[in-house]
N, C-alpha and C positions, 0 to 999 in steps of 0.2 A: 919379451918384446911384444909390442903392439903393432897392428897393421900400419899405423901412421909412421912407424919407424922403419918400414920395409925398404930394402935396397935390392938391387939385382944380384949382388954377390951370394946371398944365402941360397939361391937356386942353382948354384954351380953343380950340385950333385944330381940334379934332375936329368932324366934321359934327354938326348939332344933336341928332339922336336918339342917336347914339353917345356924345356928350358927356353927355347926360342919363343914359344907362345906366351908363357907367363911373364917373361921379362918385358914384353911389349905392353903389358897391362899393369905394371907395378904402380903407376900413379892412380889407376882405378882401384886397386886393392887397398891402397893407403887410405881411401875414404870409407872403407867398409868396416863394420864391427867385427871384433874377434870371435864372437859367438857364431858368425857365419863363415868367415874366410877359410878355416881349415877344411870344412866340408867341400868347398869348391876346389881347394888345392888337392884334396884326395882324388878328385876326378882328373885334375890337370896332370898330376904326377904319373898317371897311367896313360896319358894321351898317346904315346908312341905305340901302345899295344891295344888301342881301341879299334873297333870297326869304323868304317867311314861314316856311317850314320851317327854314331856316338860322337865322333870327332866334330862333325858338323853342328850337332846340337850344342856341344860345349863352346865351340867358336861363336855361335849365335848368342849364347848367354853372356859370354865375356864382352862381345861387341855391344850388346844392349846395356850392360852395366857401364861400359865406357861412355855411352851416349847420354847417360843421365846427368842432369845438372846437379849441383851441390844440394839444392833444395829438394829435388826429386829423390836423390839418394837418401836424404834424411827421412823423407816420407816413406819410402820403400822399406827402410831398415830400422825404423824407429822401435819396432817391437824387439828386434834382435839386440839393439843397443841398450835396451832396458834389462837384459839378462845379466845377472850378477855372476861374475866369474871369480874363482879363487886365485890368489897369487901364484899358486903352484901351476895352474893352467896357463896363466899369462907368461910364466917363466919357462914353460916347456918348449921344446924344439918343434913347434907346430908347423914350421915350414917343411922340414924334412920328414916329419912323422905325423902327417895330418890325420891318418886313420886312428892312430893311437890317441891323439887329442880328442877325436870324436867319441871314442870309447870311454875315455875318462870324463868327457863332458856329460855323457849319458848318466854316469854314476853321480856326478856332481848335481845335475838337475834333479835327480831323484831325491837325494838327501836334502836338498834345499827347497824342495817343493816348487820347482819351477818347470817341471816337465810339461804341464798343460800350456803354460805361457809360451814355451819354446815350440810346442806343436802348432799352436795357432800362428806363431810368427812364420814357421815354415810353410804352412798351408796358405797364408796370406801372400807370401812371396810367390808361391807357385801360381796362384790365381793371377797376380799382376804380370808374371812372366808370360803365362799362356795368353794373356790378353794382347800382348805386343809381339811375341815371338811364336809364330804358328808353325807346327810341325809340317814338314814337306809331305805332300801326298805321294804315294807310290806311283811310279811310272805306269804300271799296270795293276789291276786289282789283285790283291793277295790271293794265293791259292794254296790250300793245304790238303794233302792226300795222306791217308793213313792206311797202311796195308798190314793186316794181322792174320794169324792163323797158320803160319808156316809150320809144317809137320803135323798138323791136326787132320786126322782122317775123318772124324765125325764129331758132331756136337749134339748133346742130349737136349739142349734147349733151343728154341727158335732164335736165330741170329738177329741181333739188333732189335729185339722186340720193344725196347723202350724208345728207341730212336725212330722207328718206322713212322709213328704219327707225325713226325716233324720233317719228313723228307720223302724221297721216292725209293722204293725197294724193288730191285730188279732180281727176279728169282731164276732167270735163265741165262746168267752170265757164265761163260766158260773160263775157268781160272787158268788154264794152260797158257803160259807165256804172259800172264797178266802183269807181273812185276816189270818185265822187260818193256812191255807196251807203255806202262806208266812212266818208266824212267826215260823212255824215248820222247814221250810227250813233254815231260819237264825239261829235257835237254833241248828240244826244239824251242821251247819258251825261252830258255837261257840264251840260246844262240840269237834269237830275235831281239832280246832285250838284255844285252851284256852289262850287268850291274855287278860290281865287286861285292862279293858275299851276299848277293841278292837271291841266289838260288841254291837251296841246300838239299842234301840227301843224308838223312840220319837213319842208321840201321842198328837195331838192337843185337845183331849178331855179326856175321861176316858180310861185308858189303858185296853186292852183285856188281858185275861189270857196268860201268856207267860213263857218261861223257865227262871229260875233264872240265867242262864249263860249269859243272855242279861242284859246290863245296861239300865235301863228304866227311862225316865223322861217324865212327862206328864203334861198338863195344869191342869187336875183335881187334881193330887196329890200335885201340887204346890199351891193349894188354900190357905192353912194356911200361906205360905210365902207371898202371895200377900196381905193378910189382915193385916200382921204385920206392924205397923207404921214404917216409914222409919228410925226414930231416934233409933229404937230398932234393926235395921238390924245388924246381927252378922258380926264382922270383925275378921280376923285371929289374933292370939296372936302376939303382937308386932306391929300390924298395927296402925300407928299413923296418917296416912295421906291419907287414902282411897287408897289402893294400887292397884287400877284397871289399866287396860291397856288403859289409856286415854291420854298418854303424847305424846310428840313431836316425839320420836323415832318410835312409832308404826305407826303414820300417814305417816312418811317419808320412813322408812326402815323396818317396821314390826319387830322391834328389830333385825335388820340386817338379816331378813329372817328366823328366827327360827319358822318354821311352820309345824313341824313333826306331832304335835298332831292332 
């Protein structure tokens, strides 16, 4: 099946929100080349499980594609349209297994010496998309805090000797209660700017007490997941092909630069 033959019915196995989103854009997908569409569907099929910023970026991309005229669509995707695909790829179930299609496409491009052409098509599309769809700026400037050295009594080498020339080094800081102080400062920030998944606390060990306004993930709390046999790993509903970001587009154009999250 080619994109021009698309109907709403093949998306019946998609998760609810993804199905609702994609069926609204079937006429748009019908105008796009097969060399591109499965990479987009690989993102769409995971829509229900994406972070808000990822959802918004995907919605903007689909809205932009829908706004293109027929002539604009031809110009934007002429390089993708020139990619030669095998009958096996065209006959595959790329609607329900888009990630598998992308993996197989990668091998096909390599054996047919079209990898460079595809790379340029992806990058050109990314440039055009970025020119019209601008990422939203954060509500407040991003802040990152790294706390290291738990359990370390002494250090043989001077701390941060390579970083000191690039910042300020304070040698008279008292570490007692330092983590709690930092967590409170971040919690105050989260309370002042309540953004879903906008404020994270990541701990390499057991998490300290923290405000529920922070989204927390830690090595300690992930213990049960690490012990779960790999064949029992949970996949999203409708995931038939391991829908991770492991395909060709991510390596070359990070799905055309959608990196808001």
